[in-house]
C-alpha positions in Angstrom: 0.0 0.0 0.0 1.3 3.4 -0.9 1.8 6.0 1.9 -0.6 8.3 0.2 -3.3 5.7 -0.2 -6.9 7.0 0.2 -8.6 3.7 0.5 -9.2 2.7 -3.2 -7.4 -0.1 -5.0 -4.4 0.7 -7.2 -4.6 0.1 -11.0 -1.6 -2.0 -11.9 -1.1 -0.4 -15.3 -1.3 3.1 -13.8 1.1 2.0 -11.1 3.7 0.7 -13.5 3.5 3.8 -15.7 3.7 6.3 -12.8 6.4 4.5 -10.9 8.5 4.0 -14.0 12.2 3.4 -13.1 12.0 5.0 -9.7 12.6 1.7 -7.8 15.8 1.1 -9.8 17.1 4.7 -9.7 16.2 5.4 -6.1 18.7 2.7 -5.0 21.3 5.3 -5.9 19.6 7.8 -3.6 18.9 5.4 -0.8 22.0 6.2 1.5 21.3 9.9 1.1 17.6 9.6 1.8 18.3 7.7 5.0 21.0 10.3 6.0 18.4 13.0 5.4 15.9 11.2 7.5 18.3 10.9 10.4 19.0 14.6 10.4 15.3 15.4 10.1 14.2 13.3 13.1 17.2 14.6 15.1 15.8 18.1 14.5 12.2 16.9 15.3 13.3 15.6 18.7 15.1 18.9 19.4 11.9 21.0 18.6 9.7 18.6 20.6 7.9 16.8 17.8 9.6 13.5 18.7 10.3 12.0 22.0 13.9 11.2 23.0 13.2 7.5 23.5 11.6 7.4 20.0 14.7 9.0 18.5 16.9 6.5 20.3 14.8 3.7 18.7 14.8 5.2 15.2 18.4 6.2 14.7 20.0 2.7 15.1 17.5 1.2 12.7 18.1 4.0 10.2 21.9 3.4 10.5 21.3 -0.3 9.7 19.3 0.6 6.6 22.0 3.1 5.6 24.7 0.5 5.8 22.5 -1.9 3.8 22.2 0.8 1.1 26.0 1.5 1.1 26.7 -2.2 0.8 24.2 -2.7 -2.1 21.8 -4.9 -0.1 19.0 -2.4 0.2 15.9 -3.2 -1.9 12.8 -1.3 -2.7 9.4 -3.1 -2.7 7.3 0.0 -2.3 6.7 2.9 -4.6 10.0 4.6 -4.0 12.9 4.9 -1.5 11.0 7.3 0.8 8.1 5.0 1.3 10.4 2.0 1.6 12.3 3.5 4.5 9.2 4.5 6.3 7.6 1.1 5.7 10.7 -0.7 7.0 10.8 1.4 10.2 7.1 0.9 10.8 7.5 -2.9 10.3 10.4 -3.0 12.8 9.2 -0.3 15.4 5.5 0.0 14.9 3.8 3.4 15.4 7.0 5.3 15.9 8.1 4.5 12.4 5.1 6.5 11.1 6.4 9.7 12.7 9.5 10.2 10.6 7.6 12.0 7.8 6.3 14.8 10.1 6.9 18.2 8.5 8.2 16.7 5.2 6.9 16.0 1.8 8.3 13.6 -0.7 9.0 16.7 -2.8 11.6 18.1 -0.4 12.9 14.6 0.4 13.8 13.9 -3.2 15.2 17.5 -3.6 17.4 16.8 -0.6 18.4 13.4 -1.8 19.5 14.7 -5.1 21.5 17.5 -3.5 23.3 15.1 -1.2 23.9 12.6 -4.0 25.2 15.4 -6.3 27.6 16.7 -3.7 29.1 13.2 -3.2 29.4 12.6 -6.9 30.9 16.0 -7.7 33.6 15.3 -5.0 34.5 12.0 -6.7 34.6 13.6 -10.1 36.7 16.6 -9.0 39.2 14.2 -7.4 39.5 12.3 -10.6 39.9 15.5 -12.6 42.8 16.4 -10.3 44.5 13.0 -11.1 44.0 13.6 -14.8 45.3 17.2 -14.6 48.6 16.1 -12.9 49.0 13.3 -15.4 48.6 15.6 -18.3 51.0 18.1 -16.8 53.6 15.3 -16.3 53.3 14.3 -19.9 53.5 17.9 -21.0 56.6 18.6 -19.1 58.4 15.5 -20.2 57.6 16.1 -23.9 58.1 19.9 -24.0 60.9 19.6 -26.4 59.4 17.1 -28.8 57.9 18.9 -31.8 54.8 18.0 -33.7 53.0 19.9 -36.5 50.1 22.2 -35.5 47.1 22.2 -37.8 44.4 24.8 -38.8 41.6 23.7 -41.2 43.2 20.2 -41.0 46.2 21.5 -42.9 49.7 21.9 -41.7 50.1 25.3 -40.1 53.0 25.9 -37.7 55.3 23.9 -35.4 53.8 22.8 -32.1 55.0 20.3 -29.5 53.6 17.4 -27.6 54.2 19.3 -24.4 52.0 22.1 -25.7 49.3 19.6 -26.8 49.1 17.7 -23.5 49.4 21.0 -21.6 46.4 22.5 -23.4 44.1 19.9 -22.0 45.5 20.3 -18.5 44.7 24.0 -18.7 41.2 23.3 -20.1 40.5 21.3 -16.9 41.1 24.5 -14.9 38.1 26.1 -16.7 36.1 23.0 -16.1 36.8 23.3 -12.4 35.3 26.7 -12.4 32.0 25.3 -13.6 32.2 22.2 -11.3 32.7 24.6 -8.3 29.5 26.5 -9.4 27.7 23.2 -9.6 28.9 22.3 -6.1 27.7 25.7 -4.7 24.3 25.2 -6.3 24.1 21.8 -4.8 25.3 22.9 -1.3 22.0 24.6 -0.3 19.5 22.8 1.9 15.9 22.4 0.5 14.7 20.2 3.5 11.8 21.8 5.3 10.3 23.4 2.2 7.9 20.5 2.2 5.7 20.5 -1.0 7.0 24.0 -1.8 5.1 26.1 0.7 6.8 25.3 4.0 5.1 23.6 7.0 3.1 24.6 10.0 5.3 22.4 12.1 7.9 24.3 14.1 10.8 23.0 12.1 14.4 24.3 12.4 15.7 24.3 8.9 19.0 25.8 10.1 19.5 22.8 12.3 19.1 20.3 9.5 21.4 22.5 7.4 24.0 22.2 10.1 23.5 18.4 10.6 23.8 17.7 6.9 26.8 19.9 6.3 25.3 22.3 3.8 26.8 25.7 3.3 23.4 27.4 3.7 19.7 27.1 3.2 17.7 27.3 0.0 15.6 29.9 1.8 12.4 30.5 -0.2 10.2 27.4 -0.1 8.8 27.9 -3.5 12.3 28.4 -5.0 13.6 25.3 -3.2 11.1 23.4 -5.3 11.6 25.5 -8.4 15.3 24.5 -8.1 14.4 21.0 -9.2 15.3 20.7 -12.8 17.2 24.0 -12.7 19.8 22.6 -10.3 20.2 19.4 -12.3 20.6 21.3 -15.5 23.3 23.5 -14.0 25.2 20.5 -12.7 24.8 18.7 -16.0 26.1 21.8 -17.8 29.3 21.7 -15.7 29.7 18.0 -16.6 29.0 18.9 -20.3 31.9 21.4 -20.1 34.2 18.7 -18.7 32.9 16.2 -21.4 33.8 18.7 -24.1 37.4 18.7 -22.9 37.7 14.9 -22.7 35.8 14.4 -25.9 38.1 16.8 -27.8 41.2 15.0 -26.4 39.7 11.7 -27.5 38.9 13.1 -31.0 42.6 14.2 -31.3 43.7 10.8 -30.1 41.6 9.0 -32.8 43.1 11.3 -35.5 46.7 11.2 -34.2 47.0 7.4 -33.9 45.8 6.8 -37.4 48.4 5.7 -40.0 47.9 8.9 -41.9 49.1 10.9 -39.0 51.1 8.5 -36.8 51.8 11.0 -34.1 50.8 8.7 -31.2 50.8 5.0 -30.5 48.7 3.1 -28.0 49.8 -0.1 -26.4 48.4 -3.1 -28.2 46.4 -4.1 -25.2 44.5 -0.7 -25.4 43.3 -1.4 -29.0 40.9 -3.8 -30.5 41.0 -5.8 -33.8 38.9 -6.5 -36.8 37.1 -9.7 -37.5 38.2 -9.5 -41.2 41.3 -7.3 -41.4 44.2 -8.9 -39.5 46.3 -5.7 -39.4 43.8 -3.5 -37.6 44.5 -2.0 -34.2 41.6 0.3 -33.5 41.6 3.1 -30.9 38.3 2.1 -29.4 39.1 3.6 -26.0 39.3 7.1 -27.6 36.3 6.4 -29.8 34.1 5.4 -26.9 35.2 8.3 -24.7 34.3 10.6 -27.6 30.9 9.0 -28.0 30.2 9.1 -24.2 31.2 12.7 -24.0 29.1 13.7 -27.0 26.1 12.2 -25.2 26.9 13.9 -21.9 27.0 17.2 -23.7 23.4 16.7 -24.7 22.0 16.1 -21.3 21.5 19.8 -20.2 19.4 20.3 -23.3 17.4 17.2 -22.6 16.7 18.4 -19.1 15.6 21.8 -20.5 13.1 20.1 -22.8 11.4 18.5 -19.8 11.4 21.5 -17.5 11.4 24.5 -19.8 7.6 25.2 -19.8 6.7 24.2 -16.2 5.1 26.8 -14.0 6.2 27.1 -10.4 5.3 24.3 -8.1 5.9 20.6 -8.3 4.9 18.4 -11.3 5.4 14.7 -11.9 7.3 15.6 -15.1 10.3 16.1 -12.8 10.4 12.4 -12.0 11.9 11.8 -15.5 14.9 13.9 -14.7 16.3 11.0 -12.6 16.6 8.9 -15.8 18.8 11.6 -17.4 20.6 12.9 -14.4 21.6 10.1 -12.0 23.5 8.0 -14.6 25.6 10.8 -16.0 28.0 10.7 -13.0 29.0 7.1 -13.6 29.3 7.8 -17.3 31.7 10.7 -16.7 33.7 9.0 -14.1 34.2 5.9 -16.4 35.6 8.2 -19.0 37.9 9.9 -16.5 39.1 6.5 -15.2 39.9 5.1 -18.6 41.9 8.2 -19.7 43.8 8.2 -16.4 44.6 4.5 -17.1 45.5 5.0 -20.8 47.5 8.2 -20.9 50.7 6.9 -19.3 50.9 4.2 -22.0 50.7 6.6 -24.9 54.0 6.9 -26.8 54.8 9.7 -29.3 56.7 9.9 -32.5 59.8 12.0 -31.8 61.1 12.9 -35.2 58.0 14.1 -37.0 59.3 17.5 -37.9 62.2 16.1 -39.9 59.8 14.7 -42.5 59.6 16.7 -45.7 55.8 16.6 -45.3 56.1 19.2 -42.5 58.8 21.5 -43.8 56.2 24.1 -44.7 55.2 24.4 -41.1 58.3 26.5 -40.6 57.2 29.2 -43.1 56.3 31.6 -40.4 59.7 31.0 -38.8 61.3 32.1 -42.0 59.1 35.2 -42.3 60.0 36.2 -38.8 63.7 35.6 -39.5 63.5 38.0 -42.5 61.6 40.5 -40.4 64.3 40.4 -37.7 66.8 41.2 -40.4 64.9 44.3 -41.4 62.6 43.1 -44.2 59.0 44.6 -43.8 56.6 41.9 -42.8 54.4 42.0 -46.0 57.5 41.8 -48.2 58.8 38.8 -46.1 55.4 37.2 -46.3 55.4 37.5 -50.1 59.0 36.2 -50.5 58.3 33.1 -48.4 55.0 32.5 -50.2 56.7 32.7 -53.6 59.4 30.2 -52.5 56.7 27.8 -51.4 54.9 28.2 -54.7 58.2 27.7 -56.6 59.0 24.6 -54.6 62.2 26.1 -53.3 61.3 26.8 -49.6 63.7 25.3 -47.0 64.2 26.3 -43.4 67.5 25.7 -41.7 67.2 27.9 -38.6 66.4 27.2 -35.0 62.8 27.2 -33.7 62.4 30.0 -31.2 59.4 30.3 -28.9 60.0 32.5 -25.9 56.7 34.1 -25.1 54.4 32.8 -22.4 52.3 29.8 -23.4 54.4 28.9 -26.4 56.1 25.5 -27.0 59.3 27.0 -25.6 57.7 28.4 -22.5 54.7 26.2 -21.5 54.0 28.0 -18.2 53.0 24.7 -16.6 53.9 26.0 -13.1 51.5 28.9 -13.5 48.8 26.6 -14.8 49.4 24.3 -11.9 49.1 27.2 -9.5 45.7 28.2 -11.0 44.5 24.6 -10.8 45.5 24.4 -7.1 43.7 27.6 -6.3 40.5 26.3 -7.9 40.8 22.9 -6.4 41.4 24.4 -3.0 38.1 26.3 -3.2 36.2 23.0 -2.6 35.8 22.4 1.1 36.8 18.7 0.8 40.2 19.7 -0.6 41.7 20.3 2.8 40.7 16.8 4.1 
């Protein structure tokens, strides 16, 4: 029987449609729902809505359920995680189990669960981003003197280096941390006590549950606490989409650079897959799948927007579908981070690329700058070099010089690392 049952029988087909995938997805929220209930009833006892002996009965049982959820042994037989927890407590403790919902709605429960879940998952992701950042910087520093061609319009442009290439993705992660911190801040406001969106006549202490659950502050306005559903998920998903863009572009480069036509990079054989018909194939499926996952992750904010974009204020069942889009994105992102952290140390680079005649024209700008330094006006130097290319007589025999900040000769990895550290340190868990 559902906790909102009014005395009439359920329709099985309606039940199946309205519950949807909640039982499956709510297992991800279960530890956080139970944690929220423990904080809520602690506050209820403090404001006199629950007796001390009732609290002492409830807390140990809730801790057992929380451990079940953390261990993966928790199951949901009822409509959702909220009703399952209440039913289990009532079965074990009788009437006292029915008191845990005082002053709450399932609306603020699920809003709370998602905030707590999101904080935990952002922390995991940010820690993985930190691992990836340092790995990219290590590769950048060790390969700073190994040249590779840079491309514009997929045509040879100017000399670059593998140090510059790896370092570019490290710095991109700095910007991604900016958005992840914004996602953390949005998720670090307590909606509990907003009930169905209009508060409660019970004498709740929302500041106390904020303190017990370790939130930075309250989501103050009860209506906005509910309006934040969908909006909060979309903002977090956008931060993950930004990170996905960085990883996906790295993977796309990887797919290109390991191909025989480029031959810039090589993956260990164990990191490739073969063909059922072509015995010579070593396919970069790791990069291809990261690219595909990241493309999908970049679409999630838009998908959320399509569900929530025309909803008035207040709660609507439409929001239930957000779980199907939102909750799995964290595992998908973390899997991409994990496989790149695993794969990047095994990537080898081709060290003599720029000695190939194919890339000699990449040094055209170097020759233009050499002529300019000798006193030739830039436009004249440009035309001279262009004519030599057209005549097939261009050759460059000088030294590559890159001295400005952020060039292949001066990567500024220390400055980038300092920025990353400042951003990472802005998360409260960084000091732990």
